C-alpha positions as CSV (number, residue, x, y, z in Angstrom):
1,M,-21.8,9.7,-2.9
2,T,-18.6,7.6,-3.0
3,M,-18.8,4.5,-0.8
4,T,-16.4,4.1,2.1
5,A,-14.1,1.1,1.6
6,V,-12.3,1.2,4.9
7,K,-13.3,3.0,8.1
8,T,-11.8,2.8,11.6
9,K,-13.1,4.4,14.7
10,G,-10.6,4.8,17.6
11,L,-8.7,1.6,16.5
12,T,-6.3,0.7,19.3
13,Y,-4.1,-2.4,19.7
14,R,-1.9,-3.3,22.6
15,Y,0.7,-6.1,22.6
16,G,1.3,-8.0,25.8
17,V,-1.8,-6.8,27.6
18,G,-1.5,-7.5,31.4
19,T,2.2,-8.0,31.3
20,P,5.1,-5.7,32.2
21,F,5.9,-5.5,28.5
22,E,2.5,-4.1,27.4
23,I,2.9,-1.7,24.6
24,K,0.4,0.3,22.6
25,A,1.2,-0.4,18.9
26,V,-1.8,1.4,17.4
27,D,-3.3,4.4,19.2
28,S,-6.9,5.6,18.6
29,V,-6.7,5.6,14.8
30,S,-9.8,7.0,13.1
31,L,-9.7,7.0,9.3
32,D,-12.1,7.0,6.3
33,I,-10.9,5.6,3.0
34,K,-13.1,5.9,0.0
35,K,-13.7,3.2,-2.5
36,G,-11.2,3.3,-5.4
37,N,-8.6,5.3,-3.5
38,F,-4.9,4.5,-3.8
39,I,-3.5,5.2,-0.4
40,G,0.2,5.4,0.6
41,I,1.1,4.6,4.2
42,I,4.5,5.7,5.5
43,G,6.1,5.8,8.9
44,H,9.4,4.8,10.5
45,T,10.0,1.4,12.0
46,G,7.7,1.0,15.0
47,S,5.2,3.6,13.9
48,G,2.4,1.1,13.9
49,K,1.7,0.9,10.1
50,S,2.2,-2.9,9.7
51,T,0.2,-3.6,12.9
52,F,-2.6,-1.3,11.6
53,I,-3.0,-3.0,8.2
54,Q,-3.1,-6.5,9.8
55,H,-6.4,-5.4,11.4
56,L,-8.0,-4.7,8.0
57,N,-8.7,-8.4,7.2
58,G,-9.1,-9.6,10.7
59,L,-5.6,-11.1,11.3
60,L,-5.5,-9.0,14.4
61,K,-8.5,-8.1,16.6
62,P,-8.4,-4.5,18.1
63,T,-8.1,-4.1,21.8
64,D,-10.5,-1.1,21.4
65,G,-12.3,0.5,18.6
66,E,-14.1,-0.6,15.4
67,I,-13.2,-1.5,11.9
68,F,-15.6,-1.3,8.9
69,I,-14.9,-2.9,5.6
70,N,-17.3,-1.8,2.8
71,E,-19.5,-0.4,5.6
72,R,-19.7,-3.7,7.6
73,N,-18.3,-3.9,11.2
74,I,-16.0,-6.8,10.7
75,W,-16.2,-8.0,14.3
76,S,-19.9,-7.8,14.7
77,K,-21.8,-11.1,15.3
78,E,-23.6,-10.8,11.9
79,V,-20.3,-10.8,9.9
80,D,-18.3,-13.9,9.0
81,I,-14.7,-12.9,9.4
82,R,-13.7,-15.4,6.7
83,S,-15.8,-13.5,4.1
84,I,-13.8,-10.3,5.0
85,R,-10.5,-12.1,4.3
86,F,-11.8,-12.7,0.7
87,E,-12.7,-9.1,0.4
88,V,-9.4,-7.8,1.7
89,G,-6.3,-9.2,0.0
90,L,-3.2,-8.7,2.2
91,V,0.3,-9.1,0.7
92,F,3.2,-9.2,3.1
93,Q,6.9,-8.4,2.5
94,Y,8.8,-11.0,0.5
95,S,5.5,-12.6,-0.6
96,E,7.4,-15.0,-2.8
97,H,8.3,-17.0,0.3
98,Q,4.6,-18.2,0.2
99,L,5.1,-19.9,-3.2
100,F,5.1,-23.6,-2.8
101,E,3.3,-25.3,-5.8
102,E,5.2,-27.2,-8.6
103,T,4.0,-24.7,-11.3
104,V,3.3,-21.0,-11.5
105,F,-0.3,-21.8,-12.7
106,K,-1.0,-24.0,-9.6
107,D,0.3,-21.3,-7.3
108,I,-1.9,-18.6,-8.8
109,A,-4.8,-21.0,-8.9
110,F,-4.5,-22.0,-5.2
111,G,-6.7,-19.3,-3.7
112,P,-9.5,-19.4,-6.3
113,R,-9.6,-23.2,-5.9
114,N,-9.9,-22.9,-2.1
115,I,-13.0,-20.8,-2.4
116,G,-14.7,-23.5,-4.4
117,L,-14.8,-22.0,-7.9
118,S,-15.3,-24.1,-11.0
119,E,-12.2,-25.2,-12.8
120,E,-13.2,-23.0,-15.7
121,E,-13.5,-19.9,-13.5
122,V,-10.2,-20.8,-11.8
123,K,-8.5,-20.9,-15.2
124,A,-10.0,-17.6,-16.3
125,R,-8.9,-15.9,-13.0
126,V,-5.4,-17.3,-13.3
127,Y,-5.0,-15.8,-16.8
128,R,-6.5,-12.5,-15.8
129,A,-4.3,-12.1,-12.8
130,A,-1.2,-13.3,-14.7
131,E,-1.8,-10.7,-17.4
132,A,-2.4,-7.9,-14.8
133,M,0.9,-8.6,-13.1
134,G,2.9,-9.1,-16.2
135,V,3.3,-12.9,-15.7
136,H,4.0,-14.3,-19.1
137,E,1.9,-17.2,-20.3
138,N,4.9,-19.4,-20.9
139,W,5.9,-19.1,-17.2
140,L,2.6,-20.8,-16.1
141,S,4.0,-24.3,-16.7
142,R,7.3,-23.5,-15.1
143,S,8.3,-24.0,-11.5
144,P,8.1,-20.6,-9.6
145,F,11.5,-21.4,-8.1
146,D,13.1,-21.1,-11.6
147,L,12.1,-17.4,-11.8
148,S,14.0,-14.3,-10.8
149,G,13.1,-12.5,-7.5
150,G,11.0,-9.8,-9.3
151,Q,9.2,-12.5,-11.3
152,K,8.4,-14.5,-8.2
153,R,7.1,-11.4,-6.5
154,R,4.7,-10.8,-9.5
155,V,3.5,-14.4,-9.4
156,A,2.8,-14.1,-5.6
157,L,0.9,-10.9,-6.2
158,A,-1.1,-12.5,-9.1
159,G,-2.1,-15.3,-6.6
160,V,-3.7,-12.7,-4.4
161,I,-5.3,-10.7,-7.3
162,A,-6.8,-14.0,-8.6
163,M,-9.0,-14.0,-5.5
164,E,-10.4,-10.7,-6.9
165,P,-10.4,-8.8,-3.5
166,K,-12.3,-5.5,-3.4
167,I,-9.4,-4.0,-1.3
168,L,-5.7,-4.8,-1.8
169,V,-3.3,-4.1,1.1
170,L,0.4,-4.3,0.2
171,D,3.2,-4.2,2.8
172,E,6.4,-3.2,1.1
173,P,5.6,-5.1,-2.1
174,A,8.9,-4.1,-3.8
175,A,11.2,-4.7,-0.8
176,G,14.6,-6.2,-1.6
177,L,14.2,-5.9,-5.4
178,D,16.6,-4.2,-7.8
179,P,15.5,-0.9,-9.3
180,Y,14.1,-2.6,-12.5
181,G,12.2,-5.2,-10.5
182,R,10.9,-2.6,-8.1
183,D,9.6,-0.3,-10.9
184,K,8.1,-3.3,-12.7
185,V,6.2,-4.5,-9.7
186,L,4.9,-1.1,-8.6
187,S,3.9,0.0,-12.1
188,K,1.9,-3.2,-12.6
189,I,0.1,-2.5,-9.3
190,K,-0.7,1.0,-10.5
191,E,-1.9,-0.3,-13.8
192,Y,-4.1,-2.8,-12.0
193,H,-5.6,-0.1,-9.8
194,E,-6.4,2.0,-12.9
195,S,-8.0,-0.9,-14.8
196,S,-9.9,-2.5,-11.8
197,G,-10.8,0.6,-9.8
198,I,-10.3,-1.3,-6.5
199,T,-9.1,0.3,-3.3
200,I,-5.3,-0.1,-2.7
201,L,-3.3,0.6,0.4
202,L,0.5,0.6,-0.1
203,V,2.9,0.6,2.8
204,S,6.4,1.7,1.9
205,H,9.5,3.1,3.4
206,S,10.2,4.8,0.1
207,M,8.8,8.3,-0.1
208,E,9.6,8.4,-3.8
209,D,7.3,5.3,-4.4
210,I,4.5,6.8,-2.4
211,V,4.5,10.1,-4.2
212,K,4.7,8.4,-7.6
213,Y,1.7,6.2,-7.1
214,A,-0.6,7.3,-4.2
215,D,-3.5,9.7,-4.4
216,K,-3.5,10.3,-0.6
217,V,-1.0,9.6,2.1
218,I,-1.3,8.4,5.7
219,V,1.8,9.4,7.8
220,M,2.0,7.3,11.0
221,N,4.0,8.2,14.1
222,K,4.0,6.5,17.5
223,G,1.0,4.4,16.6
224,G,-1.2,7.3,15.6
225,V,-2.0,9.2,12.4
226,F,0.3,12.2,12.1
227,L,-1.1,13.3,8.7
228,Y,-3.7,12.1,6.3
229,E,-4.1,14.2,3.3
230,E,-3.9,14.3,-0.5
231,T,-0.4,13.7,-1.7
232,D,-0.1,17.3,-3.0
233,K,-0.8,18.6,0.5
234,V,1.2,16.1,2.6
235,F,4.5,17.4,1.3
236,S,3.7,21.0,2.1
237,H,4.4,19.7,5.7
238,A,7.9,18.6,4.7
239,D,9.5,20.3,7.7
240,E,7.2,18.6,10.2
241,I,7.7,15.2,8.4
242,V,11.5,15.6,8.8
243,Q,11.1,16.5,12.4
244,I,9.5,13.2,13.3
245,G,12.4,11.3,11.7
246,L,11.1,10.6,8.2
247,D,12.7,11.4,5.0
248,V,11.1,13.2,2.1
249,P,11.8,12.8,-1.6
250,Q,15.2,14.1,-2.8
251,I,13.6,16.7,-5.0
252,T,11.6,18.0,-1.9
253,R,14.8,18.3,0.0
254,F,16.3,20.2,-3.0
255,A,13.3,22.6,-3.0
256,R,13.7,23.2,0.7
257,L,17.4,24.0,0.2
258,L,16.5,26.5,-2.6
259,R,14.0,28.2,-0.3
260,Q,16.6,28.6,2.4
261,K,18.8,30.3,-0.3
262,G,16.0,32.7,-1.2
263,F,14.8,30.9,-4.3
264,N,11.3,29.8,-3.4
265,I,9.6,27.3,-5.8
266,G,6.9,26.3,-3.3
267,D,6.4,24.0,-0.4
268,D,4.5,21.3,-2.4
269,V,7.3,20.1,-4.7
270,Y,7.8,16.3,-4.7
271,T,8.4,15.4,-8.4
272,V,11.2,16.5,-10.7
273,E,8.6,17.6,-13.3
274,R,7.0,20.0,-10.9
275,A,10.4,21.3,-9.7
276,K,11.4,22.0,-13.3
277,A,8.2,23.8,-14.1
278,R,8.4,25.9,-10.9
279,V,12.1,26.8,-11.4
280,L,11.3,27.9,-15.0
281,E,8.3,29.9,-13.8
282,V,10.3,31.7,-11.1
283,L,13.1,32.5,-13.5
284,K,10.7,33.8,-16.1
285,N,8.8,36.0,-13.7
286,G,11.9,37.0,-11.7
287,K,10.0,36.5,-8.4
288,Y,12.8,35.0,-6.4
289,E,13.9,36.7,-3.2
């Protein structure tokens, strides 16, 4: 049986408790994420997704409910919350703003050194993490501030990966990058997931990114979970997703438009490759309305 990596029971978080400005940012979220899953999290601004992920390594403590990481209740007396923060690596938007050392090597090594590893192990982790994120060896002696935006982002990600967390939580890891930098960062994250087998949660506003990389998708709305299903099934709810103010991939919009015109290629189309196959199939069989 596959082990549960992340489990929440009735997770609720309120800002400004006891003031006139009290607001419920996360509302009774109950989720079960299996070890090794690549989960996409989407939702419009204010849906609660960023507040939710900050609970997973104890940055925020829930107002109500429970959080289990690798089947341990992180706020129980028996659990050291600091150990949870080593297990769950959290990467915020514009993570390159956290770079501060004089060389790329020192920046990537900062976390492993802080947990008391030997210098030999620190060096080994730096090289493994650098390779995983496409950080070239000749960058390691350079200042991180001499690199491009996309390169800095990969260095910052390598710094978290060097800690070798069991769960990696990424909040818009490709935000603000040009298309090349965006694809490079996200493809390296996907490659790392495939090679390491760790659990990854990816928050993104880009539906195209989510469908390209995630196995399952959490759709958040008004602090709660609107949908939590395999990627294939989530976009069969495209009409409902649009109704709550979210966008769907362009190719899904195209498929919906075809359906309205009597040319039905299915309600689970979210990649160009699938759309092409379905169109050819319908044309071959002559089954359009």
